[in-house]
NULUMZA-747010 format. One record per residue: residue in three letters; x, y, z of N, C-alpha, C, O in turn. Coordinates in steps of 0.2 Angstrom, whole numbers, padded with zeros to 4 digits, always signed. Layout:
NULUMZA-747010
ALAXYZXYZXYZXYZ
...
END
This chain:
NULUMZA-747010
MET-0052+0094-0218-0056+0094-0212-0052+0093-0206-0048+0089-0205
THR-0053+0098-0202-0050+0098-0195-0054+0095-0190-0059+0097-0189
LEU-0051+0090-0186-0054+0087-0181-0053+0091-0174-0048+0093-0173
ALA-0059+0092-0171-0058+0096-0165-0055+0092-0159-0057+0086-0159
PRO-0051+0095-0156-0047+0091-0150-0052+0089-0145-0057+0092-0143
GLU-0051+0083-0143-0056+0080-0138-0055+0083-0131-0050+0084-0129
VAL-0061+0085-0129-0061+0089-0122-0062+0084-0117-0067+0081-0117
THR-0058+0084-0112-0058+0080-0106-0060+0084-0100-0057+0088-0098
ALA-0065+0082-0097-0068+0086-0091-0062+0085-0085-0060+0079-0084
ALA-0061+0090-0083-0056+0090-0077-0059+0087-0071-0065+0089-0069
PRO-0055+0084-0067-0058+0081-0061-0060+0086-0056-0056+0091-0056
LYS-0065+0085-0052-0067+0090-0047-0062+0091-0042-0059+0086-0040
PRO-0061+0097-0040-0056+0098-0034-0057+0094-0028-0053+0092-0025
GLU-0064+0093-0027-0066+0089-0020-0063+0082-0021-0061+0079-0016
LEU-0064+0079-0027-0061+0072-0028-0054+0072-0027-0051+0067-0024
ILE-0050+0077-0030-0043+0077-0029-0041+0077-0022-0036+0074-0020
GLU-0044+0082-0018-0043+0083-0011-0044+0076-0007-0040+0074-0003
VAL-0049+0073-0009-0051+0067-0005-0046+0061-0006-0044+0058-0002
VAL-0044+0060-0013-0040+0055-0015-0033+0056-0012-0030+0052-0010
SER-0031+0062-0013-0024+0064-0010-0023+0065-0003-0018+0065+0000
GLY-0029+0065+0001-0029+0066+0008-0027+0073+0010-0024+0074+0016
ARG-0028+0078+0006-0026+0085+0008-0032+0089+0009-0032+0095+0007
HIS-0037+0086+0011-0043+0090+0012-0042+0096+0017-0039+0094+0023
GLY-0044+0102+0016-0043+0107+0020-0045+0107+0027-0042+0108+0032
ARG-0052+0104+0028-0055+0104+0035-0054+0097+0038-0055+0092+0035
LYS-0051+0097+0044-0050+0091+0048-0056+0090+0053-0057+0095+0057
GLY-0058+0084+0053-0063+0083+0058-0060+0081+0065-0054+0081+0065
LEU-0064+0080+0070-0062+0079+0077-0058+0073+0077-0053+0072+0080
TRP-0060+0068+0073-0056+0061+0073-0049+0062+0070-0045+0059+0072
SER-0048+0066+0065-0042+0067+0062-0037+0071+0066-0031+0070+0065
ARG-0040+0075+0071-0036+0079+0075-0033+0074+0081-0028+0076+0084
ILE-0036+0068+0082-0033+0064+0088-0027+0061+0085-0027+0058+0079
PRO-0022+0060+0089-0015+0057+0087-0017+0050+0085-0021+0046+0088
ARG-0013+0047+0080-0015+0040+0077-0013+0035+0083-0017+0030+0083
PRO-0008+0036+0087-0007+0030+0092-0013+0030+0097-0015+0025+0099
VAL-0016+0036+0098-0022+0036+0103-0028+0032+0099-0032+0029+0102
ARG-0029+0034+0093-0034+0031+0089-0033+0023+0088-0038+0019+0088
ARG-0027+0021+0088-0026+0014+0087-0027+0010+0094-0029+0004+0094
LEU-0027+0014+0099-0028+0011+0106-0035+0011+0107-0038+0008+0112
LEU-0039+0014+0103-0047+0015+0105-0050+0008+0105-0054+0006+0109
GLY-0048+0004+0100-0051-0003+0100-0050-0007+0106-0055-0009+0109
PRO-0044-0008+0108-0043-0012+0114-0046-0009+0120-0049-0012+0125
VAL-0046-0002+0121-0049+0001+0126-0057+0000+0126-0060-0001+0132
LEU-0060+0000+0121-0067-0002+0120-0068-0009+0123-0074-0010+0126
ILE-0064-0013+0121-0065-0020+0123-0065-0021+0131-0069-0024+0134
LEU-0060-0017+0134-0059-0017+0141-0065-0014+0144-0068-0016+0149
ALA-0068-0008+0141-0073-0005+0144-0080-0010+0143-0083-0010+0148
ALA-0080-0013+0138-0086-0018+0138-0086-0023+0143-0090-0025+0146
TRP-0079-0026+0144-0078-0031+0149-0080-0028+0156-0083-0031+0160
ALA-0078-0022+0158-0079-0019+0164-0087-0018+0165-0090-0019+0170
ILE-0090-0015+0160-0097-0014+0160-0101-0020+0161-0106-0020+0165
GLY-0099-0025+0157-0102-0032+0158-0102-0035+0165-0106-0038+0168
SER-0096-0033+0168-0095-0036+0175-0099-0032+0180-0102-0035+0185
VAL-0099-0025+0179-0103-0021+0184-0110-0022+0184-0114-0022+0189
THR-0113-0023+0178-0120-0024+0177-0122-0031+0177-0128-0033+0176
ALA-0118-0036+0179-0119-0043+0181-0121-0047+0174-0124-0052+0175
LEU-0120-0044+0168-0121-0047+0162-0116-0053+0162-0117-0058+0158
LEU-0110-0053+0165-0105-0058+0165-0105-0061+0172-0104-0057+0177
ASP-0105-0067+0172-0105-0071+0179-0098-0070+0182-0093-0072+0179
PRO-0097-0066+0187-0091-0065+0190-0087-0071+0192-0081-0071+0193
ASP-0090-0077+0193-0087-0083+0195-0083-0086+0189-0078-0089+0189
LEU-0087-0085+0183-0084-0088+0177-0080-0083+0173-0076-0085+0169
PHE-0082-0077+0174-0078-0071+0170-0077-0066+0175-0080-0061+0175
PRO-0071-0066+0178-0070-0061+0183-0069-0054+0180-0067-0054+0174
PRO-0070-0049+0184-0070-0042+0182-0062-0040+0181-0058-0043+0184
PRO-0061-0035+0177-0054-0033+0176-0050-0031+0182-0044-0032+0183
SER-0054-0028+0187-0051-0027+0193-0048-0033+0197-0042-0033+0200
GLU-0051-0038+0197-0049-0045+0200-0043-0048+0196-0038-0050+0199
VAL-0043-0047+0189-0038-0050+0185-0032-0045+0187-0026-0048+0187
ALA-0033-0039+0187-0027-0034+0189-0024-0036+0196-0018-0036+0196
THR-0028-0037+0200-0026-0039+0207-0022-0046+0207-0017-0046+0210
THR-0024-0051+0203-0021-0057+0202-0014-0056+0199-0009-0059+0201
ALA-0014-0051+0194-0007-0050+0190-0002-0047+0195+0003-0049+0195
TRP-0005-0042+0199+0000-0039+0204+0002-0044+0209+0008-0044+0211
ARG-0002-0049+0212+0000-0054+0216+0005-0058+0213+0010-0060+0217
LEU+0004-0061+0207+0009-0065+0204+0016-0061+0202+0021-0064+0202
LEU+0015-0055+0201+0021-0051+0200+0025-0050+0206+0031-0050+0206
VAL+0022-0049+0212+0025-0047+0218+0029-0054+0220+0035-0053+0223
ASP+0026-0059+0220+0029-0066+0222+0034-0069+0217+0037-0074+0218
GLY+0035-0065+0211+0040-0067+0206+0037-0072+0201+0041-0074+0196
GLN+0031-0075+0202+0029-0080+0197+0028-0078+0190+0030-0081+0185
LEU+0025-0072+0190+0024-0069+0183+0030-0068+0179+0030-0069+0173
ALA+0035-0065+0182+0041-0063+0179+0045-0070+0177+0047-0070+0171
THR+0044-0075+0181+0047-0082+0179+0044-0085+0173+0047-0087+0168
HIS+0037-0085+0173+0034-0088+0168+0034-0084+0161+0035-0087+0156
VAL+0033-0078+0162+0034-0073+0156+0041-0074+0153+0042-0074+0147
GLY+0046-0073+0157+0053-0074+0155+0054-0080+0151+0058-0080+0146
ALA+0052-0086+0154+0053-0092+0151+0050-0092+0144+0053-0095+0139
SER+0044-0090+0143+0041-0090+0137+0044-0086+0132+0045-0087+0126
ALA+0046-0080+0134+0049-0075+0130+0056-0077+0127+0057-0076+0121
THR+0059-0081+0131+0066-0084+0129+0065-0089+0124+0068-0089+0119
ARG+0060-0093+0125+0058-0098+0120+0056-0095+0113+0058-0097+0108
VAL+0052-0090+0114+0049-0087+0107+0055-0083+0104+0056-0084+0098
LEU+0059-0080+0108+0065-0076+0105+0070-0081+0101+0072-0080+0096
THR+0071-0087+0105+0076-0092+0102+0073-0095+0096+0076-0095+0090
GLY+0067-0097+0096+0064-0100+0090+0063-0095+0085+0063-0097+0079
THR+0061-0089+0086+0060-0084+0081+0067-0083+0077+0067-0083+0071
VAL+0072-0082+0081+0079-0080+0077+0081-0086+0073+0083-0085+0067
LEU+0080-0092+0076+0082-0098+0072+0077-0099+0066+0080-0100+0060
GLY+0071-0098+0067+0066-0098+0061+0068-0093+0056+0067-0095+0050
ILE+0069-0087+0057+0071-0082+0052+0077-0084+0048+0077-0083+0042
VAL+0082-0086+0052+0088-0088+0048+0087-0094+0044+0089-0093+0038
ILE+0084-0099+0046+0083-0105+0042+0078-0103+0036+0079-0105+0031
GLY+0073-0100+0038+0068-0098+0033+0071-0094+0027+0069-0095+0021
VAL+0075-0089+0029+0078-0084+0024+0083-0088+0019+0083-0088+0013
LEU+0087-0092+0023+0092-0096+0019+0088-0101+0014+0090-0101+0008
LEU+0083-0104+0016+0080-0109+0012+0076-0105+0006+0076-0107+0000
ALA+0073-0099+0008+0070-0095+0003+0075-0093-0003+0073-0093-0009
VAL+0081-0091+0000+0085-0088-0005+0088-0094-0010+0088-0093-0016
VAL+0089-0099-0007+0091-0105-0011+0086-0107-0016+0087-0108-0022
ALA+0080-0108-0014+0074-0110-0018+0072-0104-0023+0070-0106-0029
GLY+0073-0098-0021+0071-0093-0025+0076-0091-0031+0074-0089-0036
LEU+0082-0092-0029+0087-0090-0034+0089-0095-0039+0091-0094-0045
THR+0088-0102-0037+0090-0107-0041+0084-0112-0043+0080-0113-0038
ARG+0084-0115-0049+0078-0119-0050+0080-0126-0047+0075-0129-0045
THR+0086-0128-0046+0088-0134-0042+0085-0133-0035+0083-0138-0032
GLY+0087-0128-0032+0084-0127-0025+0077-0127-0024+0074-0130-0020
GLU+0074-0124-0029+0066-0124-0029+0064-0131-0030+0059-0133-0026
ASP+0067-0135-0034+0065-0142-0035+0066-0146-0029+0062-0151-0027
LEU+0071-0145-0025+0073-0149-0019+0069-0147-0013+0067-0151-0009
LEU+0067-0140-0013+0065-0138-0006+0057-0136-0006+0054-0136-0001
ASP+0055-0133-0012+0048-0130-0012+0043-0134-0010+0039-0133-0006
TRP+0042-0140-0013+0037-0145-0011+0037-0147-0004+0032-0148-0001
THR+0044-0148-0002+0044-0150+0005+0042-0145+0010+0038-0147+0015
MET+0043-0139+0009+0041-0133+0013+0033-0133+0013+0030-0131+0017
GLN+0030-0134+0007+0023-0134+0006+0020-0139+0010+0014-0138+0013
ILE+0023-0145+0010+0020-0151+0014+0020-0149+0021+0015-0150+0025
LEU+0026-0146+0024+0026-0144+0031+0021-0139+0033+0019-0139+0038
LYS+0020-0134+0028+0015-0129+0029+0008-0132+0030+0004-0129+0034
ALA+0007-0138+0027+0000-0141+0028-0001-0145+0034-0006-0147+0036
VAL+0005-0146+0037+0005-0151+0043+0004-0146+0049+0008-0142+0051
PRO-0001-0147+0054-0002-0143+0060+0004-0144+0065+0006-0150+0065
ASN+0005-0139+0068+0011-0139+0073+0010-0144+0078+0014-0148+0080
PHE+0003-0144+0081+0002-0149+0086+0002-0156+0084+0003-0161+0089
ALA+0002-0158+0078+0002-0165+0075+0010-0167+0076+0011-0173+0076
LEU+0015-0162+0076+0022-0164+0077+0024-0165+0084+0029-0168+0086
THR+0020-0163+0089+0021-0163+0096+0023-0170+0098+0028-0171+0101
PRO+0019-0175+0097+0020-0182+0100+0027-0185+0097+0031-0188+0100
LEU+0028-0184+0090+0034-0186+0087+0040-0183+0090+0045-0186+0091
LEU+0040-0176+0091+0046-0173+0094+0047-0175+0101+0053-0175+0103
ILE+0042-0177+0105+0043-0180+0111+0047-0186+0111+0052-0188+0115
ILE+0045-0190+0106+0048-0197+0105+0055-0196+0103+0060-0200+0105
TRP+0056-0192+0098+0063-0191+0095+0068-0187+0100+0074-0189+0100
MET+0065-0182+0104+0070-0177+0107+0069-0177+0115+0072-0174+0118
GLY+0064-0181+0117+0063-0181+0124+0058-0175+0126+0055-0173+0122
ILE+0058-0174+0133+0054-0169+0135+0057-0162+0138+0055-0159+0142
GLY+0063-0161+0135+0067-0155+0137+0065-0149+0133+0059-0149+0131
GLU+0069-0144+0132+0068-0138+0129+0068-0139+0121+0065-0135+0117
GLY+0072-0145+0119+0072-0146+0112+0066-0146+0108+0065-0142+0103
PRO+0061-0150+0110+0054-0150+0106+0051-0143+0106+0048-0141+0101
LYS+0051-0140+0111+0048-0133+0112+0051-0128+0107+0048-0125+0103
ILE+0058-0128+0106+0061-0123+0102+0060-0126+0095+0059-0121+0090
VAL+0060-0132+0093+0059-0135+0087+0052-0133+0084+0051-0131+0078
LEU+0047-0133+0088+0040-0132+0086+0040-0124+0084+0037-0123+0079
ILE+0042-0120+0088+0042-0113+0087+0046-0111+0081+0044-0107+0076
THR+0052-0114+0080+0057-0113+0074+0053-0115+0068+0054-0112+0063
THR+0050-0121+0068+0047-0123+0062+0041-0119+0060+0041-0117+0054
GLY+0037-0116+0064+0032-0112+0063+0034-0105+0060+0031-0103+0055
VAL+0039-0103+0063+0042-0096+0060+0045-0097+0053+0044-0093+0049
ALA+0049-0103+0053+0053-0104+0047+0049-0105+0041+0050-0102+0035
ILE+0043-0108+0042+0038-0109+0036+0035-0103+0034+0035-0102+0028
ALA+0033-0099+0039+0030-0092+0037+0035-0088+0033+0033-0085+0028
ILE+0041-0088+0036+0047-0084+0032+0048-0086+0025+0049-0082+0021
TYR+0049-0093+0025+0050-0096+0018+0045-0094+0013+0047-0092+0008
ILE+0039-0096+0015+0033-0095+0010+0033-0088+0007+0033-0087+0001
ASN+0033-0083+0011+0033-0076+0009+0039-0073+0006+0039-0070+0001
THR+0045-0075+0009+0051-0073+0006+0052-0076-0001+0055-0072-0006
TYR+0051-0082-0002+0052-0086-0008+0047-0082-0013+0049-0081-0019
SER+0041-0081-0011+0036-0078-0016+0039-0071-0018+0038-0068-0024
GLY+0042-0067-0013+0044-0060-0014+0050-0061-0019+0051-0056-0024
ILE+0054-0066-0019+0060-0066-0023+0058-0068-0030+0060-0065-0035
ARG+0053-0072-0031+0051-0074-0038+0046-0069-0040+0044-0069-0046
GLY+0044-0064-0036+0040-0058-0039+0043-0052-0041+0040-0047-0042
VAL+0050-0052-0040+0054-0046-0042+0053-0045-0050+0053-0050-0053
ASP+0053-0039-0052+0052-0037-0059+0058-0040-0063+0063-0039-0061
ARG+0056-0044-0068+0061-0047-0072+0065-0042-0076+0071-0043-0077
GLN+0062-0036-0077+0066-0031-0081+0071-0028-0077+0076-0026-0080
LEU+0070-0027-0070+0076-0025-0066+0081-0030-0066+0087-0028-0066
VAL+0080-0036-0066+0085-0041-0066+0089-0041-0073+0095-0041-0073
GLU+0085-0040-0078+0089-0040-0085+0093-0034-0085+0098-0034-0089
MET+0090-0028-0083+0094-0022-0083+0101-0023-0079+0106-0020-0082
ALA+0100-0026-0073+0107-0027-0070+0111-0031-0073+0117-0030-0073
GLN+0109-0036-0076+0113-0041-0080+0116-0037-0086+0122-0038-0088
THR+0112-0033-0089+0114-0029-0095+0120-0025-0093+0125-0024-0097
LEU+0120-0022-0087+0125-0017-0085+0131-0022-0082+0136-0019-0079
GLU+0131-0028-0083+0136-0033-0080+0137-0032-0073+0143-0032-0071
ALA+0132-0031-0069+0132-0031-0062+0135-0038-0059+0132-0043-0062
PRO+0139-0038-0055+0141-0045-0052+0135-0048-0049+0130-0045-0047
ARG+0135-0055-0048+0130-0059-0045+0128-0057-0038+0122-0056-0036
ARG+0133-0055-0034+0132-0053-0027+0128-0047-0027+0124-0046-0023
THR+0130-0042-0032+0127-0035-0032+0120-0036-0034+0115-0033-0031
LEU+0119-0041-0039+0112-0042-0041+0107-0045-0036+0102-0043-0035
ILE+0110-0049-0031+0106-0052-0026+0105-0047-0021+0099-0046-0018
THR+0110-0043-0018+0110-0039-0013+0107-0032-0014+0104-0029-0010
GLN+0107-0030-0021+0105-0023-0022+0098-0023-0026+0095-0018-0027
VAL+0096-0029-0029+0090-0029-0033+0085-0034-0030+0079-0032-0029
ILE+0087-0041-0030+0083-0046-0028+0080-0045-0021+0074-0045-0019
LEU+0085-0045-0016+0083-0045-0009+0079-0039-0007+0074-0040-0003
PRO+0081-0033-0009+0077-0027-0008+0070-0028-0011+0065-0026-0007
GLY+0069-0031-0017+0063-0031-0020+0059-0036-0016+0052-0036-0016
ALA+0062-0041-0012+0058-0046-0008+0057-0044-0001+0053-0047+0002
MET+0060-0038+0001+0059-0036+0008+0052-0035+0010+0050-0037+0016
PRO+0047-0032+0006+0040-0032+0008+0037-0038+0010+0034-0039+0015
ASN+0038-0043+0006+0036-0050+0007+0039-0053+0013+0036-0057+0017
PHE+0045-0052+0014+0049-0055+0020+0046-0052+0027+0045-0055+0031
LEU+0044-0045+0027+0041-0042+0033+0034-0045+0034+0032-0046+0039
VAL+0030-0047+0028+0024-0050+0029+0025-0057+0032+0021-0059+0037
GLY+0030-0060+0030+0031-0067+0033+0033-0066+0040+0032-0070+0044
LEU+0037-0061+0042+0039-0060+0049+0033-0059+0053+0033-0061+0059
ARG+0028-0055+0051+0022-0053+0055+0019-0060+0056+0016-0061+0061
LEU+0018-0064+0051+0014-0070+0052+0019-0075+0056+0016-0079+0060
GLY+0025-0075+0055+0030-0079+0059+0029-0078+0066+0029-0082+0070
LEU+0029-0071+0068+0028-0070+0075+0022-0072+0078+0022-0074+0084
SER+0016-0071+0074+0010-0074+0077+0010-0082+0077+0008-0084+0082
SER+0014-0085+0073+0014-0092+0073+0019-0094+0079+0018-0099+0082
ALA+0024-0090+0081+0028-0092+0086+0024-0092+0093+0025-0096+0097
TRP+0020-0087+0094+0016-0087+0100+0011-0093+0100+0009-0095+0105
LEU+0008-0094+0094+0003-0100+0094+0007-0106+0095+0004-0111+0099
SER+0013-0107+0092+0017-0113+0093+0019-0114+0101+0019-0119+0103
LEU+0020-0108+0104+0022-0108+0111+0016-0112+0115+0018-0115+0120
ILE+0010-0111+0114+0005-0114+0117+0005-0122+0117+0005-0125+0123
PHE+0006-0124+0111+0007-0132+0111+0014-0134+0114+0015-0139+0117
ALA+0019-0129+0113+0026-0131+0115+0026-0132+0123+0029-0136+0126
GLU+0023-0127+0126+0023-0127+0134+0018-0132+0137+0017-0132+0143
MET+0015-0136+0133+0011-0142+0135+0015-0148+0136+0013-0153+0139
ILE+0022-0148+0134+0026-0153+0134+0030-0153+0141+0036-0151+0141
ASN+0027-0156+0146+0030-0157+0152+0035-0152+0155+0041-0153+0155
THR+0032-0146+0156+0036-0140+0158+0033-0137+0164+0027-0138+0166
THR+0037-0134+0168+0035-0131+0174+0036-0124+0174+0035-0120+0179
GLU+0037-0121+0169+0038-0114+0168+0035-0112+0161+0036-0115+0156
GLY+0032-0106+0161+0030-0103+0155+0023-0101+0155+0019-0103+0160
ILE+0020-0097+0151+0014-0094+0151+0009-0100+0149+0003-0101+0152
GLY+0011-0105+0145+0006-0111+0144+0005-0115+0150+0000-0117+0151
PHE+0011-0116+0154+0010-0120+0160+0006-0116+0165+0002-0119+0168
LEU+0006-0109+0165+0002-0105+0169-0005-0106+0167-0010-0107+0172
MET-0007-0106+0161-0014-0107+0158-0016-0114+0160-0022-0115+0162
SER-0012-0119+0159-0014-0126+0160-0016-0127+0168-0020-0131+0169
ARG-0011-0125+0172-0013-0125+0179-0019-0122+0181-0023-0124+0185
ALA-0020-0116+0178-0026-0112+0180-0032-0116+0178-0037-0116+0182
GLN-0032-0119+0172-0038-0123+0170-0039-0129+0174-0045-0130+0176
THR-0034-0132+0177-0035-0138+0181-0038-0136+0188-0042-0139+0190
ASN-0035-0130+0190-0038-0128+0197-0044-0123+0196-0046-0120+0201
LEU-0047-0122+0190-0052-0118+0189-0051-0111+0192-0055-0107+0195
GLN-0045-0108+0190-0043-0101+0192-0044-0097+0186-0040-0096+0181
PHE-0051-0095+0185-0053-0091+0179-0049-0084+0179-0048-0081+0173
ASP-0047-0081+0184-0044-0075+0184-0037-0076+0181-0035-0071+0177
VAL-0034-0081+0183-0027-0082+0180-0028-0084+0172-0023-0082+0168
SER-0033-0088+0170-0034-0089+0163-0035-0083+0159-0032-0082+0154
LEU-0039-0078+0162-0040-0072+0158-0034-0068+0158-0032-0064+0153
LEU-0030-0068+0164-0023-0064+0164-0019-0067+0158-0015-0063+0155
VAL-0018-0074+0157-0014-0076+0152-0016-0074+0145-0012-0073+0141
ILE-0023-0074+0144-0026-0071+0138-0023-0064+0136-0021-0062+0131
VAL-0024-0060+0142-0022-0053+0141-0014-0053+0139-0012-0049+0135
ILE-0010-0057+0143-0003-0057+0141-0002-0059+0134+0003-0056+0131
TYR-0005-0064+0131-0004-0066+0124-0006-0060+0120-0003-0059+0115
ALA-0012-0057+0121-0014-0051+0117-0009-0046+0117-0007-0043+0112
VAL-0006-0044+0123-0001-0039+0123+0005-0041+0120+0008-0037+0116
ALA+0007-0047+0120+0013-0050+0116+0012-0049+0109+0017-0047+0105
GLY+0006-0051+0107+0005-0050+0100+0005-0043+0097+0007-0042+0092
LEU+0002-0039+0101+0002-0032+0099+0009-0029+0099+0011-0025+0095
LEU+0013-0031+0104+0020-0029+0104+0024-0031+0097+0028-0028+0094
SER+0023-0038+0096+0026-0041+0090+0024-0037+0083+0028-0035+0079
TYR+0017-0035+0083+0015-0031+0077+0018-0025+0077+0020-0022+0072
THR+0019-0021+0083+0022-0015+0083+0029-0015+0081+0031-0011+0077
LEU+0033-0020+0083+0040-0021+0080+0040-0022+0073+0044-0019+0070
VAL+0036-0026+0070+0036-0026+0062+0034-0020+0059+0037-0018+0054
ARG+0029-0016+0062+0028-0009+0059+0034-0005+0059+0035-0001+0054
VAL+0037-0005+0065+0044-0001+0065+0049-0003+0060+0052+0001+0057
LEU+0050-0009+0059+0054-0012+0054+0052-0010+0047+0056-0008+0043
GLU+0046-0010+0046+0043-0008+0039+0045-0001+0038+0047+0001+0032
ARG+0044+0004+0043+0046+0011+0042+0053+0012+0041+0055+0016+0037
LEU+0057+0008+0044+0065+0008+0043+0067+0005+0037+0071+0008+0033
LEU+0065-0001+0035+0067-0004+0029+0064-0003+0023+0067-0004+0017
LEU+0058+0000+0023+0054+0001+0017+0053+0009+0016+0048+0011+0013
SER+0057+0013+0019+0057+0020+0018+0057+0022+0011+0055+0028+0009
TRP+0060+0018+0006+0061+0020-0001+0054+0019-0005+0053+0021-0010
ARG+0049+0015-0002+0043+0013-0005+0038+0018-0004+0037+0020+0002
ASN+0035+0021-0009+0030+0026-0009+0023+0023-0010+0020+0024-0015
GLY+0021+0019-0005+0015+0015-0006+0009+0019-0003+0010+0024+0000
PHE+0003+0017-0005-0003+0020-0003-0004+0018+0005-0004+0012+0007
ASP-0006+0023+0009-0007+0022+0016-0014+0024+0018-0015+0026+0024
GLY-0018+0025+0014-0025+0026+0015-0026+0034+0015-0022+0038+0015
VAL-0033+0036+0016-0034+0043+0016-0037+0045+0023-0039+0041+0027
SER-0036+0051+0024-0038+0053+0031-0046+0054+0032-0048+0055+0037
END
């Protein structure tokens, strides 16, 4: 008795085209360059803000229109205040971010590669992760005074924790078969780390970097409340004290732009460092 071969229905061509993203006909949305499409959301927010101001849905005394905020930005830029405050904040964020990346990666490598390092470091980092940054502010002032030290430490701590948590998870998530294959080929330990483990953990590191940059700007808000006369946080605090709502909205816009630039930086790094990965990037 001969069994007839099982007949499997072929997938519909339309389904293949949709899943693979190779549909022949492109709509109007698909023809718009992706950078323009990505800017559509922020543009719609600005448009809603402007329409709300023009139609008096927003109280101009409490929620100044975009034109007034732009005028304030130009005034602060001309007299040099905006450059001074943004420069001071950017310097603090850059310093704290670099230190946080170095410390976070080193701790993650030690804890991820060795069980002794994991026993000594992992629970400590998990505890620090659970402690809000602003809760450390009074202690840092007592320990380090009111200079730049507490501000940099706050930012560094936030970045280091985000980098550590994600990089450690990435190291421990490397496929065991790849490690065993490298060991079977008698690859040196240095080669095993640099060619197998660290590249495998790179996607998680970049996720940690994205979260770390966000944490850096959030930590900056608390950091610049520590007896400072320069920085975006100081500009915001002074505006709230003097009821300068246009300056307060300007600071919010600056934070939004800084966050967008940070996100763009990480996206560029992902394209450069993860060019080997053939991941799913959505359908058109």
